[in-house]
C-alpha positions as CSV (number, residue, x, y, z in Angstrom):
1,M,-51.0,-94.9,31.8
2,L,-53.3,-92.1,32.7
3,F,-50.3,-89.7,32.6
4,Y,-49.5,-91.0,29.1
5,F,-53.0,-89.9,27.8
6,L,-52.9,-86.6,29.7
7,F,-49.3,-85.7,28.8
8,D,-48.8,-83.1,26.1
9,P,-45.1,-83.3,24.8
10,S,-45.4,-79.8,23.3
11,K,-45.7,-78.1,26.7
12,L,-44.6,-79.0,30.2
13,N,-47.4,-79.2,32.7
14,L,-45.6,-79.0,36.0
15,I,-48.7,-79.6,38.2
16,L,-49.3,-82.9,36.3
17,V,-45.7,-84.0,36.7
18,L,-45.7,-83.2,40.4
19,S,-49.1,-84.9,40.9
20,V,-47.9,-88.1,39.2
21,N,-44.7,-88.1,41.3
22,F,-46.7,-87.6,44.5
23,I,-49.0,-90.5,43.7
24,L,-46.0,-92.7,42.8
25,A,-44.3,-91.9,46.1
26,I,-47.4,-92.9,48.1
27,C,-47.7,-96.2,46.1
28,N,-44.0,-96.8,46.6
29,I,-44.4,-96.5,50.4
30,F,-47.4,-98.9,50.4
31,E,-45.5,-101.4,48.3
32,D,-42.2,-101.2,50.2
33,V,-43.7,-101.4,53.7
34,S,-45.9,-104.4,52.7
35,F,-43.1,-106.2,50.9
36,N,-40.6,-105.7,53.7
37,A,-43.1,-106.7,56.4
38,S,-44.0,-109.9,54.4
39,M,-40.4,-111.0,53.7
40,P,-40.1,-113.4,56.6
41,A,-43.2,-115.3,55.4
42,I,-41.9,-115.3,51.8
43,A,-38.2,-116.2,52.5
44,G,-38.1,-117.7,56.0
45,R,-36.3,-116.3,59.0
46,Q,-33.0,-118.2,58.3
47,N,-32.7,-116.7,54.7
48,L,-33.6,-113.0,55.5
49,T,-30.1,-111.5,55.3
50,R,-29.3,-113.2,52.0
51,V,-32.6,-112.5,50.4
52,N,-32.5,-108.8,51.5
53,S,-29.0,-108.6,50.1
54,I,-30.1,-110.0,46.7
55,N,-33.1,-107.6,46.7
56,S,-30.9,-104.6,47.5
57,G,-28.4,-105.7,44.8
58,I,-31.1,-105.9,42.2
59,T,-32.4,-102.4,43.2
60,S,-28.9,-101.0,43.0
61,L,-28.3,-102.6,39.6
62,S,-31.6,-101.0,38.4
63,S,-30.4,-97.6,39.7
64,I,-27.3,-97.9,37.6
65,A,-28.7,-99.6,34.4
66,G,-32.0,-97.6,34.2
67,P,-30.5,-94.1,33.7
68,F,-27.8,-95.5,31.5
69,I,-30.1,-97.3,29.1
70,G,-32.7,-94.5,29.3
71,G,-30.0,-91.9,28.4
72,I,-29.0,-93.9,25.3
73,I,-32.6,-94.5,24.2
74,F,-33.7,-90.9,24.9
75,G,-32.0,-89.5,21.9
76,F,-33.9,-91.9,19.5
77,V,-37.5,-92.1,20.7
78,D,-40.3,-89.7,21.8
79,L,-40.7,-88.8,25.5
80,S,-44.2,-90.5,25.4
81,F,-42.4,-93.8,24.9
82,F,-40.8,-93.5,28.3
83,I,-44.1,-92.8,30.0
84,M,-45.7,-95.9,28.5
85,A,-42.7,-98.0,29.1
86,N,-42.8,-97.0,32.8
87,A,-46.5,-97.8,33.0
88,L,-45.9,-101.3,31.4
89,S,-43.0,-102.0,33.8
90,F,-45.2,-101.3,36.8
91,L,-47.9,-103.5,35.3
92,S,-45.4,-106.3,34.7
93,A,-44.1,-106.0,38.3
94,A,-47.7,-106.2,39.6
95,L,-48.4,-109.4,37.6
96,L,-45.2,-111.0,38.8
97,E,-46.0,-110.2,42.4
98,L,-49.3,-112.2,41.9
99,L,-47.1,-115.3,41.5
100,I,-45.3,-114.8,44.9
101,N,-46.4,-117.1,47.7
102,F,-46.8,-114.7,50.6
103,N,-47.5,-117.7,52.9
104,L,-44.6,-120.0,52.1
105,F,-43.5,-119.9,55.7
106,P,-46.9,-119.7,57.5
107,E,-45.4,-119.5,61.0
108,E,-44.0,-116.1,60.0
109,A,-47.2,-114.8,58.4
110,P,-49.6,-112.6,60.3
111,E,-53.1,-113.9,61.0
112,I,-55.5,-112.2,58.6
113,Q,-58.1,-110.2,60.5
114,K,-60.9,-108.5,58.5
115,K,-61.6,-105.2,60.2
116,A,-63.8,-102.3,59.1
117,L,-61.4,-99.4,58.2
118,N,-62.2,-96.2,60.1
119,L,-60.3,-93.4,61.7
120,N,-60.5,-94.8,65.2
121,L,-59.0,-98.1,64.1
122,F,-56.2,-96.2,62.3
123,F,-55.2,-94.2,65.4
124,S,-55.6,-97.3,67.7
125,E,-53.2,-99.4,65.6
126,L,-50.8,-96.4,65.2
127,K,-50.7,-96.1,69.0
128,E,-50.1,-99.8,69.3
129,G,-47.2,-99.5,66.9
130,F,-45.7,-96.6,68.9
131,S,-46.2,-98.5,72.2
132,F,-44.3,-101.5,70.8
133,V,-41.4,-99.4,69.5
134,K,-41.1,-97.7,73.0
135,S,-41.2,-101.0,74.8
136,Q,-38.4,-102.5,72.8
137,K,-35.1,-100.7,73.4
138,T,-33.3,-102.2,70.4
139,I,-36.2,-101.3,68.0
140,L,-36.4,-97.8,69.6
141,I,-32.7,-97.2,69.0
142,I,-32.9,-98.4,65.4
143,F,-36.1,-96.2,64.9
144,S,-34.2,-93.1,66.3
145,A,-31.2,-93.9,64.1
146,A,-33.3,-94.2,60.9
147,V,-34.9,-90.9,61.6
148,F,-31.8,-88.9,62.3
149,I,-29.5,-90.6,59.9
150,N,-31.8,-89.6,57.1
151,F,-31.8,-86.0,58.3
152,F,-28.0,-85.8,58.5
153,F,-27.4,-87.6,55.2
154,N,-29.7,-85.2,53.4
155,F,-28.4,-82.1,55.3
156,G,-24.7,-83.1,54.9
157,I,-24.6,-84.8,51.4
158,N,-27.7,-84.9,49.3
159,V,-27.9,-81.1,49.1
160,P,-24.2,-80.0,49.5
161,F,-22.7,-82.7,47.2
162,P,-24.2,-81.5,43.9
163,Y,-23.4,-77.9,44.9
164,I,-19.8,-78.8,45.8
165,I,-19.2,-80.8,42.5
166,N,-20.9,-78.3,40.2
167,N,-20.3,-74.9,41.8
168,V,-17.3,-75.2,44.1
169,I,-15.1,-77.7,42.2
170,G,-16.6,-77.0,38.8
171,L,-16.6,-80.6,37.3
172,S,-18.5,-81.2,34.1
173,P,-22.1,-82.5,34.1
174,S,-20.9,-85.8,32.6
175,Q,-18.4,-86.2,35.5
176,F,-21.1,-85.5,38.0
177,G,-23.3,-88.1,36.4
178,I,-20.5,-90.7,36.6
179,L,-19.9,-89.9,40.3
180,E,-23.7,-90.3,41.0
181,S,-23.6,-93.8,39.6
182,F,-20.9,-95.0,42.0
183,F,-23.1,-94.9,45.1
184,P,-25.6,-97.5,43.8
185,G,-22.5,-99.3,42.4
186,G,-21.1,-99.5,45.9
187,M,-24.4,-100.7,47.3
188,L,-24.5,-103.4,44.7
189,M,-21.0,-104.6,45.7
190,G,-21.9,-104.5,49.4
191,S,-25.1,-106.4,48.7
192,L,-23.3,-109.1,46.8
193,V,-20.7,-109.5,49.6
194,L,-23.4,-109.8,52.2
195,A,-25.3,-112.4,50.1
196,L,-22.2,-114.6,49.9
197,L,-21.0,-114.2,53.5
198,P,-22.5,-116.2,56.4
199,E,-24.8,-114.1,58.5
200,R,-22.9,-111.9,61.0
201,K,-23.7,-112.3,64.6
202,N,-22.3,-109.0,65.9
203,L,-24.8,-106.5,64.4
204,A,-23.8,-103.6,66.7
205,L,-20.1,-103.7,65.6
206,T,-21.0,-104.1,61.9
207,L,-23.4,-101.1,62.1
208,Y,-20.9,-99.1,64.1
209,I,-18.1,-99.5,61.5
210,S,-20.5,-98.9,58.6
211,L,-21.9,-95.7,60.1
212,L,-18.5,-94.3,61.2
213,T,-17.3,-94.9,57.6
214,I,-20.3,-92.9,56.2
215,S,-19.5,-90.2,58.8
216,A,-15.9,-90.1,57.6
217,Y,-17.1,-89.9,54.0
218,I,-19.3,-86.9,54.7
219,F,-16.5,-85.3,56.7
220,I,-13.9,-85.8,54.0
221,T,-16.3,-84.5,51.3
222,G,-16.5,-81.2,53.2
223,F,-12.8,-81.1,54.3
224,I,-11.3,-81.4,50.9
225,V,-13.0,-78.3,49.6
226,L,-11.7,-76.0,52.4
227,P,-10.4,-72.9,50.6
228,F,-6.6,-73.6,51.1
229,L,-7.0,-77.1,49.6
230,L,-9.1,-75.9,46.7
231,R,-6.1,-73.7,45.6
232,V,-3.7,-76.6,45.4
233,L,-5.7,-79.7,44.4
234,S,-6.6,-80.4,40.8
235,K,-10.0,-81.2,39.3
236,N,-8.7,-84.7,38.4
237,F,-7.8,-85.3,42.0
238,Y,-11.3,-84.3,43.1
239,F,-12.9,-86.5,40.5
240,F,-11.0,-89.7,41.3
241,A,-11.0,-89.0,45.1
242,N,-14.8,-88.7,45.0
243,I,-15.1,-92.0,43.0
244,F,-13.3,-93.8,45.8
245,L,-15.2,-92.0,48.6
246,I,-18.6,-92.6,47.1
247,L,-17.9,-96.3,46.3
248,V,-16.8,-96.9,49.9
249,A,-19.9,-95.0,51.2
250,G,-22.2,-97.2,49.0
251,I,-20.6,-100.4,50.3
252,S,-21.0,-99.1,53.9
253,S,-24.6,-98.2,53.3
254,S,-25.4,-101.8,52.3
255,F,-23.5,-103.1,55.4
256,A,-25.7,-100.9,57.6
257,N,-29.1,-101.1,55.9
258,I,-29.4,-104.8,55.2
259,P,-28.6,-106.3,58.6
260,I,-30.9,-103.7,60.3
261,L,-33.7,-104.6,57.9
262,S,-33.2,-108.3,58.7
263,L,-33.0,-107.6,62.5
264,L,-36.3,-105.7,62.4
265,Q,-38.0,-108.4,60.3
266,K,-36.9,-111.1,62.9
267,N,-37.7,-109.2,66.1
268,I,-41.1,-107.5,65.3
269,P,-44.1,-109.8,65.7
270,S,-45.9,-110.6,62.5
271,D,-49.1,-108.9,63.5
272,L,-47.2,-105.6,64.3
273,R,-44.6,-105.8,61.5
274,G,-46.6,-103.7,58.9
275,R,-47.5,-100.8,61.2
276,V,-44.0,-100.6,62.7
277,F,-42.3,-100.6,59.3
278,G,-44.8,-98.0,58.2
279,L,-44.0,-95.9,61.3
280,I,-40.2,-96.1,60.7
281,S,-40.6,-95.5,57.0
282,S,-42.9,-92.4,57.4
283,M,-40.9,-90.8,60.2
284,S,-37.5,-91.3,58.4
285,S,-39.1,-90.1,55.1
286,L,-40.4,-87.0,57.0
287,M,-36.8,-86.0,57.9
288,E,-35.6,-86.1,54.3
289,P,-37.4,-82.9,53.2
290,V,-36.6,-81.2,56.6
291,G,-32.8,-81.9,56.1
292,M,-33.0,-80.7,52.4
293,F,-35.0,-77.6,53.3
294,L,-32.6,-76.5,56.0
295,A,-29.5,-77.3,53.8
296,G,-31.1,-75.4,50.9
297,L,-31.6,-72.3,53.1
298,L,-28.1,-72.4,54.4
299,V,-26.1,-73.4,51.3
300,D,-26.2,-69.9,49.8
301,N,-25.5,-68.1,53.1
302,V,-22.7,-70.1,54.7
303,P,-19.6,-72.0,53.2
304,V,-21.0,-75.3,51.9
305,Y,-18.2,-77.3,53.6
306,I,-19.7,-76.3,57.0
307,L,-22.8,-78.3,56.3
308,S,-20.9,-81.5,55.6
309,L,-18.5,-81.1,58.5
310,T,-21.3,-80.3,61.0
311,S,-23.4,-83.2,59.7
312,A,-20.4,-85.6,59.9
313,V,-19.7,-84.7,63.6
314,F,-23.3,-85.2,64.7
315,L,-23.6,-88.4,62.7
316,A,-20.5,-89.8,64.4
317,L,-22.0,-88.9,67.9
318,L,-25.3,-90.6,66.9
319,T,-23.3,-93.6,65.8
320,N,-21.7,-94.0,69.2
321,Y,-25.1,-93.6,70.9
322,I,-26.5,-96.4,68.6
323,Y,-23.5,-98.7,69.2
324,F,-23.4,-98.5,72.9
325,G,-27.2,-98.8,73.1
326,L,-27.3,-101.9,71.0
327,R,-24.3,-103.4,72.8
328,S,-25.9,-103.0,76.2
329,E,-28.9,-104.9,74.8
330,A,-26.9,-107.7,73.3
């Protein structure tokens, strides 16, 4: 709402826009970590996979519907309307969250301890979170996976993919927009399937197949734009092939993310859950700009398919490390 009153539609204030996005990102981390850490006390241990699947499905549906509806309305209303609508949507979400019983399953809720916030307490609890992660091999493997998967996904897809579609293949902006919508569409499909299926016992195998599928998606994305294939394949082929690839990658992403989230919620003690989730979230988020920065430096200096092929190979190796590590702990 403050942005609404400060925003001048006649001129773009880039510092203001970046500041608002920076604050939103911080708030988003606080909200996500708190909510994920609280989920066992809200939904109960036995319902975690299903509830996380529904939550992921709603998020994916919003990712598809939001830009679509926004794009239609944008041509008819002033930009200020969007800012106020966004502010009111956050306010509505906050009011709805007040109605949630965060202690419905009290045995899963942490004991509330009132402590004076200070720097020593912050570092003490951060160290405690690190110590717990290091002491639990399964959690340590998942922690390492989250950090490096984020790096390779950004290095191999998030930066190269728009460049490949727009600069190498030369598809239209509308085709690129359609392709972008299929990843959350795949995640929505995967979330719905997981919500309907009974909870899978073999997490290591599910994760292994899902991550290998994502590795194959990244590899194929780079492979099909090798120079000799670019000369013989049509734009229509690239468009429809990418629809299929992105859809499969979105489904696989749900099959990897949701069981991992449920496993962490079940295996981390309630009094440590918040700081461990915060640790995983912050470290994996840290690798996103690192991957993007390195890919951005290289994309204009080396053939773009090298980024995707390299990333896919390293991600496949990481997947094997994760699988055999989790299987030895089973």
